[in-house]
PyMOL CGO cylinders between C-alpha atoms (Angstrom):
from pymol import cmd
from pymol.cgo import CYLINDER

trace = [
    CYLINDER, -21.71, 11.64, 31.61, -19.79, 11.07, 28.37, 0.3, 1, 1, 1, 1, 1, 1,
    CYLINDER, -19.79, 11.07, 28.37, -16.38, 9.31, 28.45, 0.3, 1, 1, 1, 1, 1, 1,
    CYLINDER, -16.38, 9.31, 28.45, -14.71, 12.44, 27.04, 0.3, 1, 1, 1, 1, 1, 1,
    CYLINDER, -14.71, 12.44, 27.04, -16.00, 14.60, 29.90, 0.3, 1, 1, 1, 1, 1, 1,
    CYLINDER, -16.00, 14.60, 29.90, -15.11, 11.94, 32.50, 0.3, 1, 1, 1, 1, 1, 1,
    CYLINDER, -15.11, 11.94, 32.50, -11.57, 11.77, 31.17, 0.3, 1, 1, 1, 1, 1, 1,
    CYLINDER, -11.57, 11.77, 31.17, -11.31, 15.53, 31.25, 0.3, 1, 1, 1, 1, 1, 1,
    CYLINDER, -11.31, 15.53, 31.25, -12.40, 15.72, 34.90, 0.3, 1, 1, 1, 1, 1, 1,
    CYLINDER, -12.40, 15.72, 34.90, -9.95, 12.99, 35.95, 0.3, 1, 1, 1, 1, 1, 1,
    CYLINDER, -9.95, 12.99, 35.95, -7.04, 14.74, 34.30, 0.3, 1, 1, 1, 1, 1, 1,
    CYLINDER, -7.04, 14.74, 34.30, -8.10, 18.06, 35.82, 0.3, 1, 1, 1, 1, 1, 1,
    CYLINDER, -8.10, 18.06, 35.82, -7.88, 16.67, 39.36, 0.3, 1, 1, 1, 1, 1, 1,
    CYLINDER, -7.88, 16.67, 39.36, -4.45, 15.11, 38.76, 0.3, 1, 1, 1, 1, 1, 1,
    CYLINDER, -4.45, 15.11, 38.76, -2.52, 18.09, 37.49, 0.3, 1, 1, 1, 1, 1, 1,
    CYLINDER, -2.52, 18.09, 37.49, -3.37, 21.74, 37.00, 0.3, 1, 1, 1, 1, 1, 1,
    CYLINDER, -3.37, 21.74, 37.00, -0.46, 22.15, 34.63, 0.3, 1, 1, 1, 1, 1, 1,
    CYLINDER, -0.46, 22.15, 34.63, -2.24, 19.95, 32.13, 0.3, 1, 1, 1, 1, 1, 1,
    CYLINDER, -2.24, 19.95, 32.13, -5.43, 21.99, 32.18, 0.3, 1, 1, 1, 1, 1, 1,
    CYLINDER, -5.43, 21.99, 32.18, -4.78, 24.13, 29.10, 0.3, 1, 1, 1, 1, 1, 1,
    CYLINDER, -4.78, 24.13, 29.10, -3.73, 21.34, 26.69, 0.3, 1, 1, 1, 1, 1, 1,
    CYLINDER, -3.73, 21.34, 26.69, -6.67, 19.17, 27.76, 0.3, 1, 1, 1, 1, 1, 1,
    CYLINDER, -6.67, 19.17, 27.76, -9.05, 22.08, 27.40, 0.3, 1, 1, 1, 1, 1, 1,
    CYLINDER, -9.05, 22.08, 27.40, -7.77, 22.77, 23.89, 0.3, 1, 1, 1, 1, 1, 1,
    CYLINDER, -7.77, 22.77, 23.89, -8.15, 19.13, 22.88, 0.3, 1, 1, 1, 1, 1, 1,
    CYLINDER, -8.15, 19.13, 22.88, -11.68, 19.06, 24.27, 0.3, 1, 1, 1, 1, 1, 1,
    CYLINDER, -11.68, 19.06, 24.27, -12.57, 22.22, 22.37, 0.3, 1, 1, 1, 1, 1, 1,
    CYLINDER, -12.57, 22.22, 22.37, -11.17, 20.67, 19.19, 0.3, 1, 1, 1, 1, 1, 1,
    CYLINDER, -11.17, 20.67, 19.19, -13.37, 17.62, 19.69, 0.3, 1, 1, 1, 1, 1, 1,
    CYLINDER, -13.37, 17.62, 19.69, -16.40, 19.84, 20.19, 0.3, 1, 1, 1, 1, 1, 1,
    CYLINDER, -16.40, 19.84, 20.19, -15.62, 21.83, 17.04, 0.3, 1, 1, 1, 1, 1, 1,
    CYLINDER, -15.62, 21.83, 17.04, -15.32, 18.64, 15.01, 0.3, 1, 1, 1, 1, 1, 1,
    CYLINDER, -15.32, 18.64, 15.01, -18.57, 17.37, 16.47, 0.3, 1, 1, 1, 1, 1, 1,
    CYLINDER, -18.57, 17.37, 16.47, -20.27, 20.54, 15.28, 0.3, 1, 1, 1, 1, 1, 1,
    CYLINDER, -20.27, 20.54, 15.28, -19.15, 19.88, 11.74, 0.3, 1, 1, 1, 1, 1, 1,
    CYLINDER, -19.15, 19.88, 11.74, -16.11, 22.11, 11.40, 0.3, 1, 1, 1, 1, 1, 1,
    CYLINDER, -16.11, 22.11, 11.40, -17.40, 25.36, 12.79, 0.3, 1, 1, 1, 1, 1, 1,
    CYLINDER, -17.40, 25.36, 12.79, -14.08, 27.04, 12.04, 0.3, 1, 1, 1, 1, 1, 1,
    CYLINDER, -14.08, 27.04, 12.04, -14.96, 27.13, 8.33, 0.3, 1, 1, 1, 1, 1, 1,
    CYLINDER, -14.96, 27.13, 8.33, -16.15, 30.52, 7.02, 0.3, 1, 1, 1, 1, 1, 1,
    CYLINDER, -16.15, 30.52, 7.02, -19.28, 28.83, 5.79, 0.3, 1, 1, 1, 1, 1, 1,
    CYLINDER, -19.28, 28.83, 5.79, -22.83, 29.17, 6.93, 0.3, 1, 1, 1, 1, 1, 1,
    CYLINDER, -22.83, 29.17, 6.93, -25.53, 26.55, 6.70, 0.3, 1, 1, 1, 1, 1, 1,
    CYLINDER, -25.53, 26.55, 6.70, -27.83, 29.39, 5.67, 0.3, 1, 1, 1, 1, 1, 1,
    CYLINDER, -27.83, 29.39, 5.67, -27.78, 30.59, 2.07, 0.3, 1, 1, 1, 1, 1, 1,
    CYLINDER, -27.78, 30.59, 2.07, -29.68, 33.44, 0.49, 0.3, 1, 1, 1, 1, 1, 1,
    CYLINDER, -29.68, 33.44, 0.49, -30.46, 34.70, -2.99, 0.3, 1, 1, 1, 1, 1, 1,
    CYLINDER, -30.46, 34.70, -2.99, -29.75, 38.05, -4.57, 0.3, 1, 1, 1, 1, 1, 1,
    CYLINDER, -29.75, 38.05, -4.57, -31.51, 39.04, -7.78, 0.3, 1, 1, 1, 1, 1, 1,
    CYLINDER, -31.51, 39.04, -7.78, -30.54, 42.00, -9.91, 0.3, 1, 1, 1, 1, 1, 1,
    CYLINDER, -30.54, 42.00, -9.91, -28.71, 43.27, -12.96, 0.3, 1, 1, 1, 1, 1, 1,
    CYLINDER, -28.71, 43.27, -12.96, -24.93, 43.12, -13.33, 0.3, 1, 1, 1, 1, 1, 1,
    CYLINDER, -24.93, 43.12, -13.33, -23.88, 46.72, -13.93, 0.3, 1, 1, 1, 1, 1, 1,
    CYLINDER, -23.88, 46.72, -13.93, -20.12, 46.40, -13.51, 0.3, 1, 1, 1, 1, 1, 1,
    CYLINDER, -20.12, 46.40, -13.51, -17.43, 43.74, -13.70, 0.3, 1, 1, 1, 1, 1, 1,
    CYLINDER, -17.43, 43.74, -13.70, -14.37, 44.95, -11.79, 0.3, 1, 1, 1, 1, 1, 1,
    CYLINDER, -14.37, 44.95, -11.79, -12.14, 41.93, -12.33, 0.3, 1, 1, 1, 1, 1, 1,
    CYLINDER, -12.14, 41.93, -12.33, -12.32, 38.19, -12.83, 0.3, 1, 1, 1, 1, 1, 1,
    CYLINDER, -12.32, 38.19, -12.83, -14.04, 37.50, -9.52, 0.3, 1, 1, 1, 1, 1, 1,
    CYLINDER, -14.04, 37.50, -9.52, -15.80, 40.73, -8.54, 0.3, 1, 1, 1, 1, 1, 1,
    CYLINDER, -15.80, 40.73, -8.54, -18.92, 42.38, -9.92, 0.3, 1, 1, 1, 1, 1, 1,
    CYLINDER, -18.92, 42.38, -9.92, -21.59, 44.89, -8.96, 0.3, 1, 1, 1, 1, 1, 1,
    CYLINDER, -21.59, 44.89, -8.96, -25.26, 43.92, -8.81, 0.3, 1, 1, 1, 1, 1, 1,
    CYLINDER, -25.26, 43.92, -8.81, -27.96, 46.59, -9.05, 0.3, 1, 1, 1, 1, 1, 1,
    CYLINDER, -27.96, 46.59, -9.05, -30.96, 46.14, -6.78, 0.3, 1, 1, 1, 1, 1, 1,
    CYLINDER, -30.96, 46.14, -6.78, -32.51, 48.98, -4.80, 0.3, 1, 1, 1, 1, 1, 1,
    CYLINDER, -32.51, 48.98, -4.80, -28.86, 49.79, -4.09, 0.3, 1, 1, 1, 1, 1, 1,
    CYLINDER, -28.86, 49.79, -4.09, -25.69, 48.55, -5.75, 0.3, 1, 1, 1, 1, 1, 1,
    CYLINDER, -25.69, 48.55, -5.75, -24.27, 45.45, -4.07, 0.3, 1, 1, 1, 1, 1, 1,
    CYLINDER, -24.27, 45.45, -4.07, -20.69, 44.27, -4.49, 0.3, 1, 1, 1, 1, 1, 1,
    CYLINDER, -20.69, 44.27, -4.49, -20.32, 40.57, -5.19, 0.3, 1, 1, 1, 1, 1, 1,
    CYLINDER, -20.32, 40.57, -5.19, -17.25, 38.37, -4.76, 0.3, 1, 1, 1, 1, 1, 1,
    CYLINDER, -17.25, 38.37, -4.76, -17.48, 35.03, -6.57, 0.3, 1, 1, 1, 1, 1, 1,
    CYLINDER, -17.48, 35.03, -6.57, -17.23, 32.16, -4.09, 0.3, 1, 1, 1, 1, 1, 1,
    CYLINDER, -17.23, 32.16, -4.09, -14.50, 29.50, -4.12, 0.3, 1, 1, 1, 1, 1, 1,
    CYLINDER, -14.50, 29.50, -4.12, -12.30, 31.14, -6.78, 0.3, 1, 1, 1, 1, 1, 1,
    CYLINDER, -12.30, 31.14, -6.78, -9.53, 33.70, -7.01, 0.3, 1, 1, 1, 1, 1, 1,
    CYLINDER, -9.53, 33.70, -7.01, -8.68, 35.35, -10.34, 0.3, 1, 1, 1, 1, 1, 1,
    CYLINDER, -8.68, 35.35, -10.34, -5.44, 37.11, -11.32, 0.3, 1, 1, 1, 1, 1, 1,
    CYLINDER, -5.44, 37.11, -11.32, -5.01, 40.48, -9.66, 0.3, 1, 1, 1, 1, 1, 1,
    CYLINDER, -5.01, 40.48, -9.66, -5.35, 43.67, -11.69, 0.3, 1, 1, 1, 1, 1, 1,
    CYLINDER, -5.35, 43.67, -11.69, -2.93, 46.54, -11.22, 0.3, 1, 1, 1, 1, 1, 1,
    CYLINDER, -2.93, 46.54, -11.22, -4.09, 49.04, -8.61, 0.3, 1, 1, 1, 1, 1, 1,
    CYLINDER, -4.09, 49.04, -8.61, -1.33, 51.63, -8.60, 0.3, 1, 1, 1, 1, 1, 1,
    CYLINDER, -1.33, 51.63, -8.60, 2.42, 51.74, -9.12, 0.3, 1, 1, 1, 1, 1, 1,
    CYLINDER, 2.42, 51.74, -9.12, 3.04, 49.86, -5.89, 0.3, 1, 1, 1, 1, 1, 1,
    CYLINDER, 3.04, 49.86, -5.89, 0.51, 47.15, -6.78, 0.3, 1, 1, 1, 1, 1, 1,
    CYLINDER, 0.51, 47.15, -6.78, 1.31, 45.74, -10.22, 0.3, 1, 1, 1, 1, 1, 1,
    CYLINDER, 1.31, 45.74, -10.22, -1.09, 43.31, -11.82, 0.3, 1, 1, 1, 1, 1, 1,
    CYLINDER, -1.09, 43.31, -11.82, -0.73, 39.69, -12.87, 0.3, 1, 1, 1, 1, 1, 1,
    CYLINDER, -0.73, 39.69, -12.87, -0.82, 38.12, -16.33, 0.3, 1, 1, 1, 1, 1, 1,
    CYLINDER, -0.82, 38.12, -16.33, -4.35, 37.27, -17.52, 0.3, 1, 1, 1, 1, 1, 1,
    CYLINDER, -4.35, 37.27, -17.52, -6.03, 39.72, -15.12, 0.3, 1, 1, 1, 1, 1, 1,
    CYLINDER, -6.03, 39.72, -15.12, -7.73, 41.63, -17.93, 0.3, 1, 1, 1, 1, 1, 1,
    CYLINDER, -7.73, 41.63, -17.93, -8.51, 38.42, -19.83, 0.3, 1, 1, 1, 1, 1, 1,
    CYLINDER, -8.51, 38.42, -19.83, -10.25, 37.07, -16.71, 0.3, 1, 1, 1, 1, 1, 1,
    CYLINDER, -10.25, 37.07, -16.71, -12.26, 40.27, -16.31, 0.3, 1, 1, 1, 1, 1, 1,
    CYLINDER, -12.26, 40.27, -16.31, -13.37, 40.12, -19.94, 0.3, 1, 1, 1, 1, 1, 1,
    CYLINDER, -13.37, 40.12, -19.94, -14.27, 36.45, -19.63, 0.3, 1, 1, 1, 1, 1, 1,
    CYLINDER, -14.27, 36.45, -19.63, -16.52, 37.14, -16.65, 0.3, 1, 1, 1, 1, 1, 1,
    CYLINDER, -16.52, 37.14, -16.65, -18.01, 40.21, -18.37, 0.3, 1, 1, 1, 1, 1, 1,
    CYLINDER, -18.01, 40.21, -18.37, -18.93, 38.10, -21.40, 0.3, 1, 1, 1, 1, 1, 1,
    CYLINDER, -18.93, 38.10, -21.40, -20.85, 35.77, -19.12, 0.3, 1, 1, 1, 1, 1, 1,
    CYLINDER, -20.85, 35.77, -19.12, -22.75, 38.26, -16.97, 0.3, 1, 1, 1, 1, 1, 1,
    CYLINDER, -22.75, 38.26, -16.97, -22.37, 41.95, -17.93, 0.3, 1, 1, 1, 1, 1, 1,
    CYLINDER, -22.37, 41.95, -17.93, -25.76, 43.59, -18.41, 0.3, 1, 1, 1, 1, 1, 1,
    CYLINDER, -25.76, 43.59, -18.41, -27.54, 40.38, -17.47, 0.3, 1, 1, 1, 1, 1, 1,
    CYLINDER, -27.54, 40.38, -17.47, -30.25, 39.87, -14.89, 0.3, 1, 1, 1, 1, 1, 1,
    CYLINDER, -30.25, 39.87, -14.89, -29.03, 37.15, -12.58, 0.3, 1, 1, 1, 1, 1, 1,
    CYLINDER, -29.03, 37.15, -12.58, -30.08, 35.23, -9.50, 0.3, 1, 1, 1, 1, 1, 1,
    CYLINDER, -30.08, 35.23, -9.50, -27.11, 34.58, -7.21, 0.3, 1, 1, 1, 1, 1, 1,
    CYLINDER, -27.11, 34.58, -7.21, -26.76, 31.97, -4.49, 0.3, 1, 1, 1, 1, 1, 1,
    CYLINDER, -26.76, 31.97, -4.49, -24.91, 33.64, -1.62, 0.3, 1, 1, 1, 1, 1, 1,
    CYLINDER, -24.91, 33.64, -1.62, -23.32, 32.37, 1.57, 0.3, 1, 1, 1, 1, 1, 1,
    CYLINDER, -23.32, 32.37, 1.57, -22.13, 35.35, 3.63, 0.3, 1, 1, 1, 1, 1, 1,
    CYLINDER, -22.13, 35.35, 3.63, -20.57, 38.80, 3.46, 0.3, 1, 1, 1, 1, 1, 1,
    CYLINDER, -20.57, 38.80, 3.46, -16.85, 39.34, 3.88, 0.3, 1, 1, 1, 1, 1, 1,
    CYLINDER, -16.85, 39.34, 3.88, -15.03, 42.00, 5.87, 0.3, 1, 1, 1, 1, 1, 1,
    CYLINDER, -15.03, 42.00, 5.87, -15.30, 44.41, 2.94, 0.3, 1, 1, 1, 1, 1, 1,
    CYLINDER, -15.30, 44.41, 2.94, -19.08, 44.09, 2.84, 0.3, 1, 1, 1, 1, 1, 1,
    CYLINDER, -19.08, 44.09, 2.84, -19.10, 42.04, -0.35, 0.3, 1, 1, 1, 1, 1, 1,
    CYLINDER, -19.10, 42.04, -0.35, -21.56, 39.17, -0.74, 0.3, 1, 1, 1, 1, 1, 1,
    CYLINDER, -21.56, 39.17, -0.74, -19.81, 35.84, -1.38, 0.3, 1, 1, 1, 1, 1, 1,
    CYLINDER, -19.81, 35.84, -1.38, -21.84, 34.10, -4.07, 0.3, 1, 1, 1, 1, 1, 1,
    CYLINDER, -21.84, 34.10, -4.07, -22.09, 31.46, -6.75, 0.3, 1, 1, 1, 1, 1, 1,
    CYLINDER, -22.09, 31.46, -6.75, -23.34, 32.67, -10.13, 0.3, 1, 1, 1, 1, 1, 1,
    CYLINDER, -23.34, 32.67, -10.13, -25.55, 29.90, -11.56, 0.3, 1, 1, 1, 1, 1, 1,
    CYLINDER, -25.55, 29.90, -11.56, -25.42, 29.21, -15.29, 0.3, 1, 1, 1, 1, 1, 1,
    CYLINDER, -25.42, 29.21, -15.29, -28.91, 29.52, -16.76, 0.3, 1, 1, 1, 1, 1, 1,
    CYLINDER, -28.91, 29.52, -16.76, -28.70, 26.96, -19.56, 0.3, 1, 1, 1, 1, 1, 1,
    CYLINDER, -28.70, 26.96, -19.56, -27.46, 24.08, -17.43, 0.3, 1, 1, 1, 1, 1, 1,
    CYLINDER, -27.46, 24.08, -17.43, -24.97, 21.62, -18.89, 0.3, 1, 1, 1, 1, 1, 1,
    CYLINDER, -24.97, 21.62, -18.89, -22.04, 19.95, -17.14, 0.3, 1, 1, 1, 1, 1, 1,
    CYLINDER, -22.04, 19.95, -17.14, -21.04, 23.20, -15.43, 0.3, 1, 1, 1, 1, 1, 1,
    CYLINDER, -21.04, 23.20, -15.43, -23.53, 24.69, -13.00, 0.3, 1, 1, 1, 1, 1, 1,
    CYLINDER, -23.53, 24.69, -13.00, -21.86, 28.02, -12.15, 0.3, 1, 1, 1, 1, 1, 1,
    CYLINDER, -21.86, 28.02, -12.15, -19.90, 30.78, -13.84, 0.3, 1, 1, 1, 1, 1, 1,
    CYLINDER, -19.90, 30.78, -13.84, -17.39, 30.26, -11.03, 0.3, 1, 1, 1, 1, 1, 1,
    CYLINDER, -17.39, 30.26, -11.03, -16.70, 26.79, -12.45, 0.3, 1, 1, 1, 1, 1, 1,
    CYLINDER, -16.70, 26.79, -12.45, -16.43, 28.07, -16.03, 0.3, 1, 1, 1, 1, 1, 1,
    CYLINDER, -16.43, 28.07, -16.03, -13.75, 30.58, -14.99, 0.3, 1, 1, 1, 1, 1, 1,
    CYLINDER, -13.75, 30.58, -14.99, -11.62, 27.84, -13.45, 0.3, 1, 1, 1, 1, 1, 1,
    CYLINDER, -11.62, 27.84, -13.45, -12.09, 25.43, -16.37, 0.3, 1, 1, 1, 1, 1, 1,
    CYLINDER, -12.09, 25.43, -16.37, -11.08, 28.20, -18.81, 0.3, 1, 1, 1, 1, 1, 1,
    CYLINDER, -11.08, 28.20, -18.81, -7.91, 28.89, -16.83, 0.3, 1, 1, 1, 1, 1, 1,
    CYLINDER, -7.91, 28.89, -16.83, -9.12, 32.34, -15.79, 0.3, 1, 1, 1, 1, 1, 1,
    CYLINDER, -9.12, 32.34, -15.79, -9.14, 31.69, -12.04, 0.3, 1, 1, 1, 1, 1, 1,
    CYLINDER, -9.14, 31.69, -12.04, -7.72, 29.40, -9.41, 0.3, 1, 1, 1, 1, 1, 1,
    CYLINDER, -7.72, 29.40, -9.41, -9.72, 27.20, -7.10, 0.3, 1, 1, 1, 1, 1, 1,
    CYLINDER, -9.72, 27.20, -7.10, -9.25, 29.30, -3.97, 0.3, 1, 1, 1, 1, 1, 1,
    CYLINDER, -9.25, 29.30, -3.97, -6.93, 27.38, -1.68, 0.3, 1, 1, 1, 1, 1, 1,
    CYLINDER, -6.93, 27.38, -1.68, -5.88, 30.29, 0.49, 0.3, 1, 1, 1, 1, 1, 1,
    CYLINDER, -5.88, 30.29, 0.49, -5.51, 29.44, 4.18, 0.3, 1, 1, 1, 1, 1, 1,
    CYLINDER, -5.51, 29.44, 4.18, -5.50, 25.71, 3.54, 0.3, 1, 1, 1, 1, 1, 1,
    CYLINDER, -5.50, 25.71, 3.54, -8.60, 25.79, 1.35, 0.3, 1, 1, 1, 1, 1, 1,
    CYLINDER, -8.60, 25.79, 1.35, -11.04, 27.09, 3.95, 0.3, 1, 1, 1, 1, 1, 1,
    CYLINDER, -11.04, 27.09, 3.95, -12.66, 29.36, 1.36, 0.3, 1, 1, 1, 1, 1, 1,
    CYLINDER, -12.66, 29.36, 1.36, -13.21, 26.54, -1.13, 0.3, 1, 1, 1, 1, 1, 1,
    CYLINDER, -13.21, 26.54, -1.13, -16.87, 25.57, -0.89, 0.3, 1, 1, 1, 1, 1, 1,
    CYLINDER, -16.87, 25.57, -0.89, -17.07, 23.92, -4.32, 0.3, 1, 1, 1, 1, 1, 1,
    CYLINDER, -17.07, 23.92, -4.32, -14.61, 21.00, -4.23, 0.3, 1, 1, 1, 1, 1, 1,
    CYLINDER, -14.61, 21.00, -4.23, -15.33, 20.15, -7.89, 0.3, 1, 1, 1, 1, 1, 1,
    CYLINDER, -15.33, 20.15, -7.89, -13.18, 23.16, -8.79, 0.3, 1, 1, 1, 1, 1, 1,
    CYLINDER, -13.18, 23.16, -8.79, -10.05, 21.18, -7.98, 0.3, 1, 1, 1, 1, 1, 1,
    CYLINDER, -10.05, 21.18, -7.98, -10.79, 18.71, -10.79, 0.3, 1, 1, 1, 1, 1, 1,
    CYLINDER, -10.79, 18.71, -10.79, -11.70, 21.52, -13.19, 0.3, 1, 1, 1, 1, 1, 1,
    CYLINDER, -11.70, 21.52, -13.19, -8.45, 23.27, -12.33, 0.3, 1, 1, 1, 1, 1, 1,
    CYLINDER, -8.45, 23.27, -12.33, -6.48, 20.09, -13.00, 0.3, 1, 1, 1, 1, 1, 1,
    CYLINDER, -6.48, 20.09, -13.00, -8.14, 19.84, -16.42, 0.3, 1, 1, 1, 1, 1, 1,
    CYLINDER, -8.14, 19.84, -16.42, -7.32, 23.47, -17.24, 0.3, 1, 1, 1, 1, 1, 1,
    CYLINDER, -7.32, 23.47, -17.24, -3.73, 22.97, -16.11, 0.3, 1, 1, 1, 1, 1, 1,
    CYLINDER, -3.73, 22.97, -16.11, -3.30, 19.82, -18.19, 0.3, 1, 1, 1, 1, 1, 1,
    CYLINDER, -3.30, 19.82, -18.19, -4.62, 21.66, -21.26, 0.3, 1, 1, 1, 1, 1, 1,
    CYLINDER, -4.62, 21.66, -21.26, -2.46, 24.74, -20.48, 0.3, 1, 1, 1, 1, 1, 1,
    CYLINDER, -2.46, 24.74, -20.48, -5.43, 27.06, -20.69, 0.3, 1, 1, 1, 1, 1, 1,
    CYLINDER, -5.43, 27.06, -20.69, -5.19, 30.69, -19.65, 0.3, 1, 1, 1, 1, 1, 1,
    CYLINDER, -5.19, 30.69, -19.65, -3.04, 31.16, -16.55, 0.3, 1, 1, 1, 1, 1, 1,
    CYLINDER, -3.04, 31.16, -16.55, -1.69, 27.63, -16.99, 0.3, 1, 1, 1, 1, 1, 1,
    CYLINDER, -1.69, 27.63, -16.99, 0.07, 28.63, -20.22, 0.3, 1, 1, 1, 1, 1, 1,
    CYLINDER, 0.07, 28.63, -20.22, 2.57, 30.27, -17.87, 0.3, 1, 1, 1, 1, 1, 1,
    CYLINDER, 2.57, 30.27, -17.87, 5.25, 27.90, -16.50, 0.3, 1, 1, 1, 1, 1, 1,
    CYLINDER, 5.25, 27.90, -16.50, 4.71, 28.71, -12.81, 0.3, 1, 1, 1, 1, 1, 1,
    CYLINDER, 4.71, 28.71, -12.81, 1.74, 31.05, -12.32, 0.3, 1, 1, 1, 1, 1, 1,
    CYLINDER, 1.74, 31.05, -12.32, 1.57, 32.69, -8.92, 0.3, 1, 1, 1, 1, 1, 1,
    CYLINDER, 1.57, 32.69, -8.92, -1.74, 32.25, -7.08, 0.3, 1, 1, 1, 1, 1, 1,
    CYLINDER, -1.74, 32.25, -7.08, -3.35, 35.63, -6.30, 0.3, 1, 1, 1, 1, 1, 1,
    CYLINDER, -3.35, 35.63, -6.30, -3.31, 35.07, -2.53, 0.3, 1, 1, 1, 1, 1, 1,
    CYLINDER, -3.31, 35.07, -2.53, 0.47, 34.56, -2.75, 0.3, 1, 1, 1, 1, 1, 1,
    CYLINDER, 0.47, 34.56, -2.75, 0.81, 37.57, -5.09, 0.3, 1, 1, 1, 1, 1, 1,
    CYLINDER, 0.81, 37.57, -5.09, -1.02, 39.86, -2.68, 0.3, 1, 1, 1, 1, 1, 1,
    CYLINDER, -1.02, 39.86, -2.68, 1.33, 38.85, 0.11, 0.3, 1, 1, 1, 1, 1, 1,
    CYLINDER, 1.33, 38.85, 0.11, 4.67, 38.55, -1.68, 0.3, 1, 1, 1, 1, 1, 1,
    CYLINDER, 4.67, 38.55, -1.68, 4.29, 41.33, -4.25, 0.3, 1, 1, 1, 1, 1, 1,
    CYLINDER, 4.29, 41.33, -4.25, 1.91, 43.89, -2.81, 0.3, 1, 1, 1, 1, 1, 1,
    CYLINDER, 1.91, 43.89, -2.81, 2.93, 43.53, 0.82, 0.3, 1, 1, 1, 1, 1, 1,
    CYLINDER, 2.93, 43.53, 0.82, 6.60, 42.56, 0.58, 0.3, 1, 1, 1, 1, 1, 1,
    CYLINDER, 6.60, 42.56, 0.58, 7.53, 44.09, -2.79, 0.3, 1, 1, 1, 1, 1, 1,
    CYLINDER, 7.53, 44.09, -2.79, 8.75, 40.81, -4.33, 0.3, 1, 1, 1, 1, 1, 1,
    CYLINDER, 8.75, 40.81, -4.33, 6.96, 40.91, -7.67, 0.3, 1, 1, 1, 1, 1, 1,
    CYLINDER, 6.96, 40.91, -7.67, 8.24, 38.11, -9.87, 0.3, 1, 1, 1, 1, 1, 1,
    CYLINDER, 8.24, 38.11, -9.87, 5.94, 37.83, -12.89, 0.3, 1, 1, 1, 1, 1, 1,
]
cmd.load_cgo(trace, "trace")
């Protein structure tokens, strides 16, 4: 019997009031032992191949296969476009959409995907065909200052950690969104502006 389990059983017999905290600690240890199972990542990846028929914004596109599949670029978050009078857009939203469109619109692509989100979109990296120092279009968006490295919820959606360095480079060069003095990350914008009505551009 492992020392962790032995300790748990001893504490259990001493005081029932301590059961819940000990149980939670034990569960935390088990989660860590499994390699961070709370992350929205899967060890399984899959490929999607098709033609990009629509670019909705800087991090969302539509891929045509037998049916149209919506794709959300992994690890990044681009400025939000306006979606009605109660949902104003952010600076550089259209520039980000155009940047992504220049990279992929009308192209046949092979995507590396991780999962689907609650909206049914596939969460994917878009590999760059010609190689070079950048390996994905996701990275090129961040380096150009057209998207943030997604650090929503403490960074649990950030699979590609290299994006943090690329973002720092874009910020230092004041590219794109970083030309603004204090750009608001999209995940903050969605909450503060769209949900709470506090839209400070």
